[in-house]
C-alpha positions as CSV (number, residue, x, y, z in Angstrom):
1,M,-13.1,-8.0,-0.1
2,R,-11.8,-5.8,2.7
3,L,-9.7,-3.1,1.0
4,A,-10.2,-0.6,-1.8
5,V,-7.7,0.8,-4.3
6,A,-7.7,3.8,-6.4
7,Q,-8.7,4.4,-10.1
8,R,-7.4,6.9,-12.6
9,V,-8.2,10.6,-12.1
10,G,-11.5,11.4,-14.0
11,F,-12.7,7.8,-13.5
12,P,-15.5,6.9,-11.1
13,S,-14.6,6.9,-7.5
14,V,-12.8,3.9,-5.8
15,F,-15.0,0.8,-5.4
16,G,-16.5,0.0,-2.0
17,L,-15.5,-2.8,0.6
18,F,-18.6,-5.0,0.1
19,G,-20.5,-3.4,-2.7
20,G,-24.1,-3.8,-3.7
21,F,-25.5,-0.9,-1.6
22,K,-27.6,2.0,-2.7
23,A,-25.2,4.9,-3.4
24,Q,-24.6,7.2,-0.6
25,T,-21.8,9.2,0.9
26,M,-19.9,7.8,3.8
27,L,-18.8,9.0,7.3
28,G,-15.1,9.4,6.9
29,V,-13.0,8.5,10.0
30,E,-9.3,9.3,10.0
31,I,-7.3,7.8,12.8
32,N,-3.6,9.0,13.0
33,P,-1.0,9.2,15.9
34,E,-1.9,12.9,16.5
35,R,-5.8,13.1,16.1
36,I,-9.1,11.4,15.5
37,A,-11.1,13.2,12.8
38,V,-14.5,12.6,11.4
39,A,-16.2,14.2,8.3
40,Q,-19.6,14.1,6.7
41,L,-20.3,15.5,3.3
42,K,-23.6,15.9,1.5
43,K,-23.8,15.8,-2.3
44,Q,-24.5,19.1,-4.1
45,G,-24.8,18.0,-7.7
46,S,-22.3,16.2,-9.9
47,G,-18.9,16.2,-8.1
48,R,-19.9,18.9,-5.7
49,Y,-20.2,18.4,-1.9
50,R,-21.5,20.5,1.1
51,L,-19.6,20.2,4.5
52,A,-22.1,18.9,7.1
53,H,-19.5,17.9,9.9
54,Y,-15.9,18.1,10.5
55,H,-14.5,17.5,14.0
56,S,-11.4,16.2,15.6
57,V,-10.0,15.3,18.9
58,E,-6.4,14.5,20.1
59,M,-5.3,10.9,20.1
60,P,-5.3,9.6,23.6
61,E,-1.8,9.3,24.9
62,G,-0.3,5.9,24.4
63,A,-3.1,4.5,22.3
64,M,-1.2,4.6,19.0
65,A,2.5,4.5,18.1
66,E,4.5,4.3,14.9
67,G,1.3,4.3,12.9
68,R,-0.3,1.3,14.8
69,I,-3.3,1.3,16.9
70,L,-2.2,-0.2,20.4
71,D,-5.5,0.3,22.3
72,P,-8.6,0.1,20.1
73,N,-11.0,0.2,22.8
74,T,-9.6,3.5,24.1
75,V,-9.5,5.0,20.7
76,G,-13.1,3.8,19.9
77,L,-14.4,5.5,23.2
78,S,-12.7,8.9,22.2
79,L,-14.3,8.5,18.7
80,A,-17.7,7.7,20.2
81,N,-17.5,10.7,22.6
82,L,-16.7,13.0,19.7
83,L,-19.5,11.8,17.6
84,S,-21.8,12.2,20.4
85,E,-20.5,15.7,21.4
86,Y,-21.3,17.0,17.9
87,K,-24.2,15.0,17.1
88,V,-22.8,13.4,14.1
89,P,-25.1,10.7,12.6
90,T,-23.8,7.2,13.3
91,N,-26.1,5.4,11.0
92,L,-24.0,6.0,7.9
93,P,-21.6,3.4,6.5
94,V,-18.2,4.3,7.5
95,A,-14.8,4.6,5.6
96,T,-11.5,4.6,7.3
97,A,-7.9,4.6,6.1
98,V,-4.5,3.1,7.3
99,P,-1.1,4.8,6.6
100,A,0.9,3.7,3.4
101,R,3.8,2.7,5.7
102,E,1.7,-0.4,6.5
103,A,0.9,-1.4,2.9
104,I,2.5,-2.9,-0.1
105,V,1.5,-0.9,-3.2
106,R,2.6,-2.1,-6.6
107,L,1.6,-1.0,-10.2
108,L,1.6,-4.2,-12.2
109,R,1.5,-4.4,-16.2
110,L,0.0,-7.8,-17.2
111,P,-1.0,-9.1,-20.6
112,A,-4.0,-7.2,-22.0
113,D,-5.9,-10.2,-23.2
114,L,-6.4,-11.9,-19.8
115,P,-10.1,-12.6,-19.1
116,A,-11.4,-11.0,-15.9
117,D,-11.4,-14.3,-13.9
118,E,-7.9,-15.2,-14.9
119,L,-6.8,-11.6,-14.2
120,R,-8.1,-12.0,-10.6
121,R,-6.2,-15.3,-10.1
122,V,-2.9,-14.1,-11.4
123,V,-3.1,-10.8,-9.4
124,L,-4.3,-12.4,-6.1
125,E,-2.5,-15.8,-6.2
126,Q,0.7,-15.2,-8.3
127,E,1.6,-11.6,-8.3
128,A,0.6,-11.0,-4.7
129,E,3.0,-13.8,-3.6
130,L,6.0,-12.0,-5.2
131,Y,5.5,-8.8,-3.3
132,I,4.1,-9.6,0.1
133,P,7.0,-10.3,2.6
134,Y,5.0,-12.3,5.0
135,P,2.5,-15.3,4.6
136,R,-0.3,-14.5,2.1
137,D,-3.0,-15.7,4.5
138,Q,-1.9,-12.9,6.9
139,A,-2.7,-10.1,4.4
140,D,-5.7,-8.3,3.2
141,V,-5.2,-8.0,-0.6
142,D,-7.2,-6.0,-3.2
143,Y,-6.6,-4.8,-6.7
144,Q,-8.0,-2.5,-9.3
145,P,-7.6,-2.6,-13.0
146,L,-6.7,0.7,-14.3
147,G,-6.8,0.6,-18.2
148,L,-4.6,-0.3,-21.1
149,D,-1.0,0.9,-21.6
150,L,1.2,0.6,-24.7
151,S,4.7,-0.5,-23.3
152,Q,7.9,0.7,-24.9
153,D,8.3,-2.7,-26.7
154,G,4.9,-2.0,-28.4
155,I,2.9,-4.6,-26.6
156,E,-0.4,-3.5,-25.0
157,R,-0.7,-4.4,-21.4
158,I,-3.3,-3.8,-18.8
159,E,-2.2,-1.8,-15.7
160,V,-3.3,-3.1,-12.3
161,L,-2.9,-1.5,-8.9
162,L,-2.2,-4.1,-6.1
163,V,-2.5,-3.3,-2.4
164,A,-1.8,-5.5,0.5
165,I,-2.0,-4.7,4.2
166,P,-1.4,-6.9,7.2
167,K,-4.8,-8.3,8.5
168,E,-3.8,-7.4,12.1
169,V,-3.5,-3.7,11.2
170,V,-6.9,-3.7,9.3
171,D,-8.4,-5.6,12.2
172,N,-7.3,-2.9,14.7
173,Y,-9.0,-0.1,12.6
174,L,-12.0,-2.2,12.4
175,A,-12.0,-2.9,16.2
176,V,-11.9,1.0,16.8
177,L,-15.0,1.4,14.6
178,Q,-16.8,-1.4,16.3
179,A,-16.0,0.0,19.8
180,A,-17.6,3.3,18.6
181,N,-20.6,1.3,17.4
182,L,-19.9,2.2,13.8
183,K,-20.4,0.0,10.7
184,A,-17.4,-0.2,8.6
185,R,-17.9,-0.5,4.8
186,C,-14.4,0.3,3.4
187,V,-10.7,0.5,4.5
188,E,-8.3,2.2,2.2
189,L,-5.0,3.9,2.2
190,A,-4.8,7.4,3.5
191,S,-2.9,8.5,0.4
192,F,-5.7,7.4,-1.8
193,S,-8.2,9.5,0.3
194,L,-5.9,12.6,-0.3
195,I,-5.7,12.0,-3.9
196,R,-9.6,11.9,-4.2
197,T,-9.7,15.5,-2.6
198,I,-7.3,17.0,-5.1
199,R,-8.6,15.6,-8.3
200,D,-9.1,19.0,-9.8
201,Q,-5.6,20.1,-9.0
202,L,-4.2,16.9,-10.6
203,L,-6.3,17.3,-13.8
204,Q,-4.1,20.4,-14.6
205,Y,-1.3,18.0,-15.7
206,S,-0.9,15.9,-18.7
207,P,-0.7,12.1,-18.7
208,Q,3.1,12.5,-19.4
209,E,3.8,14.7,-16.2
210,A,4.3,13.5,-12.8
211,V,3.5,15.2,-9.6
212,L,4.7,14.4,-6.0
213,L,2.2,14.4,-3.2
214,S,3.7,14.5,0.4
215,S,1.6,14.2,3.5
216,I,3.7,15.4,6.4
217,G,2.2,13.6,9.5
218,Y,3.0,13.3,13.1
219,D,5.8,10.7,13.2
220,S,6.4,10.2,9.4
221,S,5.7,11.7,6.0
222,E,4.2,9.8,3.1
223,I,5.5,10.4,-0.4
224,S,3.7,9.5,-3.5
225,I,4.6,10.2,-7.1
226,L,1.5,10.2,-9.4
227,V,1.0,10.0,-13.1
228,N,-2.5,10.5,-14.3
229,G,-3.6,10.5,-10.6
230,I,-2.1,6.9,-10.0
231,P,0.7,6.3,-7.5
232,Q,3.7,5.0,-9.5
233,F,6.1,5.2,-6.6
234,T,5.4,5.4,-2.8
235,R,7.7,5.5,0.2
236,T,7.4,6.7,3.9
237,V,10.1,8.6,5.7
238,N,10.5,9.0,9.4
239,I,10.3,12.7,9.4
240,G,7.2,14.4,10.9
241,T,5.8,17.2,13.2
242,V,7.0,15.2,16.4
243,H,10.4,15.6,15.3
244,M,10.0,19.3,14.7
245,R,8.5,19.7,18.2
246,Q,11.4,17.6,19.7
247,V,13.9,20.0,18.2
248,L,11.9,23.1,19.5
249,T,12.1,21.4,23.0
250,Q,15.9,21.2,22.7
251,A,16.5,24.5,21.2
252,L,14.3,26.6,23.5
253,S,14.3,24.4,26.6
254,L,10.5,24.2,26.7
255,P,8.3,21.4,27.6
256,F,7.2,19.1,24.8
257,S,3.5,20.0,25.6
258,R,4.1,23.7,24.7
259,T,5.7,23.0,21.4
260,G,2.5,22.1,19.5
261,E,1.1,25.5,19.6
262,L,4.4,27.1,18.9
263,L,5.0,25.0,15.8
264,R,1.6,26.3,14.4
265,T,2.7,29.9,14.8
266,L,6.2,30.0,13.6
267,R,7.1,30.8,10.0
268,L,10.1,29.2,8.2
269,P,12.9,31.5,6.8
270,L,12.8,32.4,3.2
271,L,15.9,33.8,1.3
272,N,17.7,35.2,4.3
273,P,17.9,32.5,6.9
274,N,18.9,34.9,9.6
275,E,15.7,36.8,9.6
276,V,12.2,35.1,9.9
277,L,8.7,36.0,10.9
278,L,6.9,34.6,13.8
279,G,3.1,34.8,14.5
280,G,2.0,38.4,14.7
281,G,4.4,39.4,12.0
282,Q,7.3,40.2,14.3
283,A,10.7,39.9,12.7
284,V,13.1,37.8,14.8
285,S,16.9,37.5,14.1
286,R,18.6,34.1,14.4
287,N,15.8,32.5,16.2
288,P,17.2,29.1,17.4
289,G,13.8,27.5,17.5
290,V,13.0,28.3,13.9
291,A,16.4,27.5,12.7
292,A,15.9,24.0,14.3
293,V,12.7,23.3,12.7
294,A,14.1,24.6,9.3
295,R,16.9,21.9,9.6
296,V,14.3,19.2,10.1
297,V,12.2,20.6,6.9
298,T,15.5,20.5,5.0
299,D,16.1,17.0,5.9
300,L,12.6,16.3,4.4
301,A,13.4,18.3,1.3
302,D,16.5,15.9,0.8
303,E,14.2,13.0,1.1
304,L,11.8,14.4,-1.5
305,K,14.8,15.0,-3.9
306,R,15.9,11.4,-3.5
307,S,12.5,10.2,-4.2
308,I,12.3,12.4,-7.3
309,D,15.8,11.5,-8.5
310,F,15.0,7.8,-8.0
311,F,11.7,8.0,-10.0
312,T,13.0,9.9,-12.8
313,S,16.0,7.5,-13.1
314,T,13.6,4.7,-13.7
315,E,10.7,6.5,-15.4
316,S,12.5,9.1,-17.5
317,N,9.4,9.7,-19.7
318,F,7.6,11.3,-16.7
319,P,9.3,14.4,-15.4
320,V,8.1,15.5,-11.9
321,V,6.7,19.0,-12.4
322,K,4.9,19.9,-9.2
323,V,4.9,19.1,-5.4
324,F,1.8,19.0,-3.4
325,L,2.0,19.1,0.5
326,A,-0.7,17.9,2.9
327,G,-1.0,16.7,6.5
328,S,-0.5,18.6,9.7
329,G,3.1,19.7,8.7
330,A,1.7,21.5,5.8
331,T,0.1,24.0,8.1
332,I,3.5,25.3,9.2
333,G,4.0,28.8,7.9
334,Q,5.7,29.3,4.6
335,V,6.6,25.5,4.4
336,D,5.5,25.5,0.8
337,A,7.8,28.5,-0.2
338,F,10.6,27.1,2.1
339,L,10.5,23.6,0.2
340,S,10.1,25.4,-3.1
341,Q,13.4,27.2,-2.7
342,S,15.2,24.0,-1.4
343,L,13.8,21.9,-4.4
344,G,14.1,24.5,-7.0
345,M,10.5,23.7,-8.2
346,A,7.0,24.7,-7.7
347,V,5.4,23.5,-4.4
348,E,1.7,24.1,-3.5
349,L,-0.5,23.2,-0.6
350,A,-3.1,20.7,-1.3
351,D,-6.7,22.1,-1.2
352,P,-9.1,19.3,-0.1
353,F,-12.0,21.9,-0.3
354,G,-11.9,22.6,-4.0
355,N,-15.3,20.9,-4.6
356,I,-16.7,21.4,-1.0
357,L,-19.1,24.3,0.0
358,V,-18.4,25.3,3.6
359,P,-21.6,26.8,5.2
360,D,-21.3,30.0,6.9
361,A,-22.2,28.4,10.3
362,I,-19.1,26.2,10.1
363,E,-15.6,27.7,10.6
364,V,-12.8,26.1,8.8
365,P,-9.6,28.1,9.1
366,L,-7.6,28.3,5.8
367,E,-4.4,27.4,7.5
368,E,-5.8,24.2,8.9
369,R,-7.2,22.9,5.5
370,P,-4.2,21.0,4.3
371,A,-4.4,18.8,7.3
372,M,-8.1,17.8,6.7
373,G,-7.8,16.0,3.4
374,V,-7.9,12.3,4.6
375,A,-11.2,12.5,6.6
376,L,-12.8,14.6,3.7
377,G,-11.5,12.2,1.1
378,L,-13.0,9.3,3.0
379,A,-16.3,11.2,3.3
380,M,-16.3,11.5,-0.6
381,R,-16.7,8.0,-1.0
382,E,-20.0,6.5,-2.1
383,A,-21.1,3.1,-0.7
384,G,-21.7,0.5,-3.4
385,K,-20.1,2.5,-6.1
386,G,-17.0,1.8,-8.2
């Protein structure tokens, strides 16, 4: 088994790739079009961790595009250099994650009386064939039983989360780890890693309430609507920080290379769109760069609205009551408040450090934390545990 899928919030952590090993935390390796990040955590009692390592390096130019790794050896060399520079232990089992845009994720409801062997056969041989739009032997497929659910017709069914990813995608991530002399133990979806880090935030909501989790990445944003911590709806939209940087380039006639730092320092407008705050607290009237970025974020707000409207039209019993933001785009100043005004509902930054102690010797700026969730969520996994 090469993948791993999520369990309900409050249940044990997701199960491992091969299983049967002594429980220990893993080395989390996040690979995305913007950066390569590694994280190591050490357990501090039940459900608590201490940060041992978090480091990142920019993705080599041209090595990754549209969420796919094009040059595993070059990415692996950058990863190996990062591990060596910061003396990160390389003898740990490794967990990594692929973007949701590459995956088929379906929540199935099947007869509750199916024996375990029959359930496995039905999911992997029958149900998977219905949802995978390419030959079954070209996909890595995994599933996780979640528990029993009483349907509207009064029949008890078992809920099963099915995940399928093209083998060529998984193989490229494994090739990166091999090039860095790391031993892969688990591959999962990046959105599952994020969910693991905000477990306590999600526990605030009842099983009858839904929350939306959006990870604003480099070239796309992942949208998941969760009930009881389980994705009921997922989609990817082609809106990310690269598009914000492109409009900054056009609006301010700047080289693209200079827009990354600028994007990190601007603040989106609130209430009065003609006055905004830039880094340093200086008020600027009608700033064309900020206005351009605000239009891109408004487009994202429209996509979030469409996702919520579609979900509530099909799952009317689960109102969406909150939006959580993660990813590099969540570090933009006032993006949570801006989206809250656009959506007319509460929006909060995801806090992946809720159960993680950060030693004084390690500096983790607050404004960067929403972008660190995937690597930290991978590092929370335990080898050989379900």
